[in-house]
N, C-alpha and C positions, 0 to 999 in steps of 0.2 A: 503494500500500499504506499510506502514511505516512497518508492521509485516511481509508482504510480501518479504520486501527486504531483511530484516534480515534472514528470512528464506532461500531464494535463495542464499545467500553471505554464510550462515552457511554451507550449506549443497552443496554448488557447483552445483546447479541444472542445471545452463545454460551449462555447461560443461558436466554434467551427461547425461542429456538429449539430448545433442547435439543440441542446440538452436542456430540459428545465431546471432551473436553478434550485429549485424545491428537492430535486431528486438527483446530487451529484453523484449517487450510487451509480447511476446509468452509465456515467462516463467510466468507471471502472469496468463495467461490463462491455461497453463498445468496444474501448482499449484492448480488452482481452481478448475480443472477438477476432480482430484484426492482427494479433500477436501470435506468435507459434515459436518456442522457447524450448529447446532441447541441449541436454546434459550429457556427454558421453562418458564412458568411463576413464579412458585417458585424459578427463580435464577439458577436454575441448567443449566451448559452449557455440551453439549455433542459432542465431535469433532472425526471423523472418516476418517481416511485416506488410501487410496487404492493404494499399490504400488506394482511390481513385487517382490521387495525385501522384506520379513517379518520384519526383523530387521528395516530396514529404513524405513517402513510404521509406526511401533511403536516409533521409534525415532522421526519423523516428528510429531506424534500425542504428544507425551509430549513435544516437541520443541515448539508447537503452547502456551501450558500452561505457559512455560517460557517466551515467548516473551510477552504473556499478563500481565503477573506479572511486568515486566520490564515498560513495555509501562505504566501501571496504576500508578505506584511508582513516575512517572514524570509527569503525567498529574493531572493538579489541575482541580477537577470534582466536588469537594463540597466546601461549605463555609469556612470550616475550611483551606482547601487546598488552596484556594484563598487567603485567610488571611495569611497565612503561607507564600505563594510567596510574595506577596507583602512586608510583614516585612523583608523577606530575601534581597531584593532588597534594601530596605531602610537600611538594617543594614550595608550592604558592602559599600553602598555610605557613612553612617556616618564612619564608620571604615577607609576609604581612606581621610575624611576630617580632622579626627583626627591626622592621619599621617601627614598630610601637615600641620595641626597648629604646633604639635611637631616640626617637621623640621624646621617650621619658627623661633620659639623660641630658638632652640638649634643653628640656625645660627647665630641669634642676640648677645648669648651668646658669642659663639666663635670669632665673630667680634671687637664687641664694648663693650660686656658686657650689663648687664642689672642693671638698677636703683633699689635699694632695695627698696620694697614697705611696708609701717608701717602695722601694724595688723590690723588697724581701714579700711583702704584703702583695704587690703586683704579681708575682710570679707564681705564688700561694693560689690567689685567685685565679690566675688563668689557667694554671696545671688542673684545678679543680673543674671550673668550667668546662675545658676542652675534654677532660674524661667523662665527665657527665653528657657532654654533646655528643662522645663516641657513643656512649651507653645508648643513648635516648635513639640514635641513628641506627645502631644495630637493632633495636628492639622493632623498629619501623622496618629495616630489611626482613626480620624474621616475620613481622606479620606480612610482608607480602609475599614471602616464600610459603607461608603456610597456604596461601589462596590456590597454588597448584601442586604443593609437593606433601605428601604424606609425611606422618611423625618421624617414620624410620629412615627417611631420605638423608643420604650421607652427607650432602651439602648444608642442611636444615641440622642437624644434629652438630656438625662443625662451627655452626653460626652460633649455636646456643653454648657450647662450649668457650668459645670467646666472650658471650657476653658475661658469663659467668667468672671469667677470668678478670674481665675488665671492673667488674662490681667489686670483686676482692681489692683488687689494686685500689680503687676508690674508697674503700674501707680503710685500707693501709695509711693513705695520704689523709685521711679525715681524723684517724685515730691518732695519727702520729702529731699532726699539728693542730688538734682541735683546741687545746686550752692555750698553747704557745704560739699560735698562729697570728700575726700580726693584726691588728684591729685598727689601725692609724690613730690611736688613742682610744680613750674612753667615751669621747663625745657621741652623742647621737648622729652628728654631721660625718664622721669617719665611719661609722658603720653603715650609714645612707650611702656613701661614696662606693664602699665595698659592694655593696648589693647591687647596685646601679653598674659598677665596673663587670661584677660577676654575669649580670642578665646580658648584658651587649655581648660579653665575649662568648657565653653559654650559646646566643641565638647565632652569633657569627658560626663558630663552629658546627652547629646545625645545618645552616645555609649552606657553608661550603662541602658539608660531608652528602648533603641530600642533592646538591647540584652536580656532583660527581657521578651519586648513584644514578640521578636521572640521565645524565649524558650516556652513561653506560647501556642503561635500558634502551635507550632510542638507538644506539647502535645494534645492540641484541635484535632489538625488533627490526631495523632495516635487514639484518643478514635472515630472518625468520619469516619476514612478511611473505606472502604469495605475491607474484608479480602477474598481471594481466597485460597478455600481447595481443595485439589484434594482427589475426592473419590475414583476414580478407575485409577490408572495409567495404561498407554497403555502397552501390553504386545504383543509378536510375537505370532500371529495367527498360530494355529495348521492345519487350512483348507484354501485352496483358495477360494477368494470370486468370482473368474471368471477364464476362463470360467464357466458356470454353465452347468455340464453335463447332468443331468435329463433333464434342459430345451431344450438343444440343441438336444438330440436323440428323444423327442417328436416331434421338431418342423421338423427335417430331416424327420421322421415317417409320419408325415401329409403331408409334401412335396410329398414324394414318393407315396403316396396314392393318392392325386390329381392327380399327372403325371399318375400314373395307370390308375386311371378313364377316364382323358382324353384320354390317349392312346388308351384304350378300345371303347371310343366313336369314335374316329378316324378311329382305325381298321375296326369297325363294318360299317361306312360310306363308306370306301374304299370297303368292300366285296360288299355291296350293288350297288356300282356303277360299280362295275367289272360284276355284273350280268345282267346288263341292258346293250345292245349293244352300244346304244348312248354315254351312260355315259362312257362307257370302250373304245371307241374311244377317247374319250376327255382326257381321263387319259394317254393313250398311248401316245397322242400329247403332253401334258405336261410332259411325262417324256422323251420325244426325245428332246423337248425345254431345259429341265433341264440339260440332258446328254451334249447335245450340248454346252450350256452355260458354 
């Protein structure tokens, strides 16, 4: 129906075929009535369109190919396509979150300023934020793999092992520097500065890693995508497909022959009836009745 809608709108078939706008479904039936599509086992698709206008028939057949290419380009039918679509959504979400974190830091700088964070505190915050970002992206990657992979999939199990390893590493960092970590002083401004710095760095890491995963997914999709090639482009036919003159001539010849035989039998029966006095009287009565009617 999606392809049919595009075809009907592209060629204005409702107006062309004078279809009642209250019943647009008639346009689908009319389009299906002039279209014949066959799909072979070897992947070859044959499209035939029958129309009064030879040029429009060729244009309709070629338009089916255009709509098929356009439709398959947005339809995630393979594992690579599903993975690309998943990371595309996550990448857009990460981009939005990074924009919000940068806007919050910019607003804090404009209103009250940010307390300077020393190098040790910045390094600790950046290391923690980067590791947290890697953990978040790995969780997203595992979620994408679960859409097409079973729990015993080796790649999925390896990704889960990496996730557990990164979580343990994060626990060691936070445990080792929890109470000794620099906080840029004990003031509330210093804590807010660290929090804003951590949020921005965290979102930056997620954005960078998801951008990389998204690009890899697009490359995999390009390798795995089905390619549609046109073997023979539709051209204007040089002969009419209908009406089939030879078939009509033969049909009418046979019909005339049958009618002639039937008329011969009827005529012979009438002649025999007229030769019989009783039958002749009955025929005369029938004729007078028919003439009176």
